[in-house]
BATORVO-346561 format. One line per field, with one value per residue (C-alpha): residue number from 1; residue in one letter; x, y, z. Coordinates in steps of 0.05 Angstrom, whole numbers, plus 32768, in hexadecimal, padded with zeros to 4 digits. Example, Ala and Ser with C-alpha at 12.3 -4.5 7.8 and 13.67 -1.06 7.14 Angstrom:
2
i: [1|2]
aa: [A|S]
X: [80F6|8111]
Y: [7FA6|7FEB]
Z: [809C|808F]
This chain:
262
i: [1|2|3|4|5|6|7|8|9|10|11|12|13|14|15|16|17|18|19|20|21|22|23|24|25|26|27|28|29|30|31|32|33|34|35|36|37|38|39|40|41|42|43|44|45|46|47|48|49|50|51|52|53|54|55|56|57|58|59|60|61|62|63|64|65|66|67|68|69|70|71|72|73|74|75|76|77|78|79|80|81|82|83|84|85|86|87|88|89|90|91|92|93|94|95|96|97|98|99|100|101|102|103|104|105|106|107|108|109|110|111|112|113|114|115|116|117|118|119|120|121|122|123|124|125|126|127|128|129|130|131|132|133|134|135|136|137|138|139|140|141|142|143|144|145|146|147|148|149|150|151|152|153|154|155|156|157|158|159|160|161|162|163|164|165|166|167|168|169|170|171|172|173|174|175|176|177|178|179|180|181|182|183|184|185|186|187|188|189|190|191|192|193|194|195|196|197|198|199|200|201|202|203|204|205|206|207|208|209|210|211|212|213|214|215|216|217|218|219|220|221|222|223|224|225|226|227|228|229|230|231|232|233|234|235|236|237|238|239|240|241|242|243|244|245|246|247|248|249|250|251|252|253|254|255|256|257|258|259|260|261|262]
aa: [M|S|I|D|L|H|C|H|M|L|P|G|I|D|D|G|S|K|N|M|A|Q|S|L|A|M|A|R|I|A|V|D|D|G|I|K|V|S|V|M|T|P|H|H|L|N|G|V|Y|S|N|A|A|I|E|V|H|E|A|V|S|E|L|R|Q|A|L|F|E|A|G|I|G|L|K|I|L|P|G|S|E|L|H|L|V|P|E|L|P|A|E|L|A|A|G|R|A|M|T|I|A|N|L|G|K|A|A|L|V|E|L|P|V|H|T|V|P|M|G|S|E|F|I|L|E|D|I|M|A|Q|G|L|L|P|V|I|A|H|P|E|R|N|S|Q|L|R|Q|N|P|D|M|L|A|E|W|V|S|M|G|C|L|G|Q|V|T|A|Q|S|C|T|G|Q|F|G|P|Q|V|R|Q|S|A|E|Q|M|V|R|R|G|L|I|H|I|V|A|S|D|A|H|R|D|R|R|R|I|P|E|I|S|A|G|R|A|R|I|A|E|W|T|N|E|A|T|A|R|L|L|G|E|T|Y|P|E|N|L|V|N|G|E|T|P|D|T|Q|L|L|A|E|V|L|P|R|Q|R|K|G|W|W|R|R|L|T|G]
X: [7256|7214|71CE|7186|714F|711F|711D|70E1|7101|70D4|70B7|7068|7056|704A|7066|70B1|70CA|7099|70BD|70F2|7123|711F|712A|7167|717C|7175|7195|71DA|71D5|71D1|720F|7231|7224|7243|71F8|720E|71C8|7184|7137|7100|70CA|708A|7049|701E|6FD9|6FE3|6FA3|6FBF|6FE9|6FE2|7016|7013|704E|7043|703C|707F|70A7|7088|70AC|70EB|70FF|70E5|7115|714E|714E|714F|718E|71AE|71A5|71BC|71F8|71EE|7208|71D4|71AE|716D|713E|70F0|70CE|7092|7088|7050|701C|7015|6FC5|6F98|6F96|6FE8|6FF2|6FC3|6FDA|7023|700B|6FEA|7024|700C|7030|7079|70AE|70FC|711F|70D9|7101|70C9|70F4|70EE|70B8|70BA|707E|7073|7044|7017|7042|7025|6FFF|7007|6FC7|6FAA|6FBB|6FFC|7029|6FF2|6FFE|7047|7043|700F|704A|707E|7051|705A|70A7|70B1|70DB|70BB|70F1|70C6|70D8|70E7|70C8|70F6|70BB|7083|7064|7057|7099|70B8|7098|709E|70D7|70CF|7096|70C1|70EE|70B9|70B0|70FF|70F7|70C0|70F8|70E9|711E|7125|7131|7144|7143|718F|7174|7151|7197|71B1|717C|7151|7113|7119|7140|7109|710D|7158|715F|712A|7153|7193|7173|7159|719B|71BD|718E|7199|7153|716B|7189|7185|7195|7170|7162|7114|7122|70EC|7110|714C|7155|7149|712C|715F|7183|71B9|71D3|721B|7208|71DA|720D|7240|7218|7209|7252|7257|721E|7240|7279|7283|7279|7239|722E|7247|7216|71D5|71F1|7211|720C|71CA|71AE|71CE|71B5|7173|717B|719D|7164|718C|7175|71A2|71C6|71B3|71E1|721B|71F9|71F1|723E|7255|7225|7246|7227|71FF|7216|71E3|71C1|71DD|719B|71A1|71E9|71D1|7199|71AE]
Y: [8062|8044|8068|8053|804C|803B|8062|807A|80AF|80E5|80F2|80E9|80DA|808C|8051|8066|809A|80B3|80FF|812A|8112|80CA|80DC|8106|80C9|809B|80CD|80CB|8079|807D|80AD|8078|8040|8063|8079|80BB|80B5|80AC|80A9|80B5|8089|8086|8062|8074|804B|8017|801D|8040|806E|80A1|80D4|80FB|811D|815A|8142|811E|8164|8187|8153|814C|8194|8196|815B|817D|81C2|8192|816D|81AB|81D1|818E|8188|8144|813A|8107|8114|8105|8104|8102|80BB|8090|8041|802F|8000|7FDC|7FE5|7FEB|803F|803F|8051|808A|80A3|80A9|80C5|80FC|810B|80FA|80BE|80D2|80A6|80A0|80E3|8102|80F6|80D2|8099|805D|804C|8028|7FEF|7FC1|7F89|7F6F|7F4A|7F0A|7F04|7F20|7F3C|7F24|7F49|7F6E|7F5E|7F84|7FBF|7FB9|7FBC|7FFE|801F|8008|8021|8069|8064|8051|8016|7FF6|7FE1|7FAF|7FBC|7F81|7F3C|7F15|7F21|7F15|7ED5|7EBC|7ED5|7EB3|7E73|7E81|7EB4|7E9B|7ED0|7F0A|7EE1|7EF9|7F42|7F4F|7F2F|7F65|7F9F|7FA5|7FA8|7F7D|7FA7|7F80|7F9B|7F94|7F75|7F42|7F2D|7F27|7F04|7F33|7F27|7ED9|7E9A|7E8F|7ED5|7ED5|7E96|7EBB|7EFB|7ECA|7EAD|7EE5|7F05|7ECD|7EC1|7F09|7F1F|7F5E|7F97|7FC9|7FBB|7FF0|7FFC|7FFD|8021|8030|804C|805D|8018|7FD0|7FEC|801A|8033|800A|7FE2|7FD4|7F8C|7F7F|7F8C|7F65|7F27|7F36|7F38|7EF1|7ECC|7EEF|7F1D|7F68|7F76|7F63|7F86|7FCA|7FC3|7FBF|7FED|8023|801A|8010|803D|8075|8069|8070|80B1|80C9|80B9|8084|803D|800C|7FD7|7F9F|7F71|7F87|7F5F|7F29|7F2C|7F2F|7EFB|7EC0|7E85|7E57|7E11|7DDC|7DB0|7D66|7D4B|7D7F|7D75|7D26|7D45|7D7F]
Z: [835F|834D|8336|8363|8332|8361|83AA|83D1|83F5|83EB|842E|8436|83F7|8402|8422|8424|844B|847D|848B|8477|84AE|848A|844B|845B|8482|844C|841A|844B|8445|83F8|83F8|8422|8405|83BC|839E|837C|8354|8375|8348|8374|8368|8393|8385|8352|8337|836E|838E|83CA|83B8|837B|836E|8329|8305|8321|836E|8361|834C|837E|83B1|8393|8394|83D7|83F0|83BE|83E5|842A|8408|83F8|8433|8464|8438|8416|83D2|83B0|836E|8371|832F|8333|8318|8336|833D|8312|8315|82DE|82D3|8297|82A6|82A2|8255|8256|8296|8274|8238|8259|8282|82C7|82CC|82DD|82B0|82C2|82CC|82B3|826A|824A|823B|8269|82A9|82DE|82E9|831C|8327|8367|8391|8382|833B|82F4|82D6|82A1|8268|827E|8245|821A|824E|8246|81FD|8201|8224|81F5|81B9|81DA|81D6|821E|8238|8270|82AB|82D4|831D|834C|8324|834E|8389|8362|836F|8324|8308|8339|8322|82DC|82D1|827E|8289|8297|825C|8231|823E|823A|81F5|81F0|8204|8247|8287|82C3|8308|833F|8389|83AA|83EB|83BC|83AC|83F9|840B|8439|8418|8422|8402|83CC|83B2|83B4|838C|835D|8355|834A|8315|82E9|82F6|82D3|82A0|8288|829E|82CF|82B0|82EE|8336|8366|83B2|83B4|83F7|8420|8467|8481|84A6|8484|8448|843B|83F9|83F4|83B2|83C5|83E5|83A7|8375|839C|8397|8348|8346|8365|833E|82FE|82FC|8310|82C4|82CA|8312|82EF|82B3|82E6|831C|82F5|82A5|8297|82D1|82C0|8268|828B|82BA|8277|8248|821C|820D|8233|8201|8227|81EF|821F|8253|821C|8219|825B|827A|828C|8268|8289|828E|8274|82AD|82A2|8282|824F|823C|8230|8209|81DF]
């Protein structure tokens, strides 16, 4: 069973599900894929959508009732996908921006598609100063982080976590994104695999295929940490023990030049 920390299933609230029927269809797909818990993460502060915490709570309550009436056994929790903008720390401090499972422990943050804005590390530091754990959403899909994964490594060394999209691992965002996902997973820069589902077709709430690919790249123990253990830690308000990942990840083999010189 998996826990999905990133899913746009709430109807009509952002660029995800368009209506309740589509949300219920997505929920059925999630259950069929072995997902037992989904965190609802509508966009907030991305310049197009603004979904304050109270609005997310209301939408989650409505979907919970619809899931109950439809007999769909998916547990849903509130959350948000928070754009990494200078206003974000203040929004979190005021309680207007939703944390993962509304526990005040971790925040799912996203970057623009192509760039890493100047000062991003300072915003992350401000978030961490509030006692929050930043989870970087789909870094493999950011053009600048693909070209410079050491930037993500620096954020991870600060204490951030990385979240890869399952469909990135299976190549559905193209070969460059798939290659970047593999590199980041192998380097231990990814701690969560999630669906980032938006629809009941194509971008669906499915994690199993991505987990299987991660197991091929590394091993089953790593895939279990990323798909179950660490997500469960976060929805329970616990801090993941990243040392476990360091222990189970296969050691990377040096290239021939590094073997000769080092």
